[in-house]
N, C-alpha and C positions, 0 to 999 in steps of 0.2 A: 731807259730809266735805271737809276742806280739806287743804292741803299740809302744815300743821303736824302732822297726825296721822300722816303718812308721812314720816319723815326721809329715807328713801332717795329719795323722789320729789323732795324739795328739793335733794338732792345732784345728782340727774340733771339737773334744770332748771338748776342753777347751772353745771354743767360743759358742758352741751350748748348753752346759749344763745349763748356766743361762737362755737362751731363753726357753728351755724346762721346766725349773723349774718355769718359769712365765706362760707359755702357758697352761700347763696341769691343774694347779689349777684354772686358769681363765676360761678355757673351762668348767670345772666341775661347777664352780660358775654360769656361764651363763646358763647351763642346769638346775640347781636348781632354780635360780631366774626367769627363764622364766615362770615357773608355777605360781608364785605369782604376778609378774608385770614386764613386759619387759622394761618399760620406764626408770626406775631407772638404770637398767643394761645398757641400750643403752647409757644413758648420761655418765655413768662411763666409758664405753669403748671408747666413743668419747674423753673424757678427757685423758684417757691413751694413745690413739693414738697421741693426740696433744703433750703431754709431751714427749713421746718417740721420736716423730719427731723433736721436738726442741732440745732434747738432742743429737740426731744423727747429726743434722745440726750444732749445736754449738760445740759439741765435748769437748775436753779438753782445747781449747783456751779461751773459755769464751766470745768470740766476737759474738755479735748478729747482724745479718744483718737486717737492718730496712726494706728492701724490702720484706723479707719473713714475717716479723711481720705485715706489712701493707697488704700484700696479705691475710694473715689469718684473719685479722680484717675485711677486706672488705667482705670476704667470710662468716664470722660469721654474719655480719650485714645483708647481702643479704639473708642468710638462715633464720634469725629471722624475717625479713621483709616479706618473703614469707610465713612463718608459721603463721602470724597473721590472724585471721579470721575477716571478715568484717561484 
C-alpha cells in the first residue's frame, strides 16, 4: 500500500512535515543551549510562540483583531510588572 491509496495520509504528511522540520531542530537547540544559559532560549521560545500564534490567528487574510493584540499587550505588561524586583 502506498500513500496514494490513502489521501488523508498524504494530507497529514504534507501538513506535519513543516512542523516536524521546525520542532526537531528547535528541540535540539533547546537541549544544547540549556547547558550554557536558559534565559536566552526561553525568551526566544516565547517570541516564537507569539509569532506563530499571531500567524495562525491572522492567517492569509492579513486582518488583525485588536482584541487579541490588546489582550497580549496587557498580559505582557502584567508579566513585566510582576517580574520587577522591589
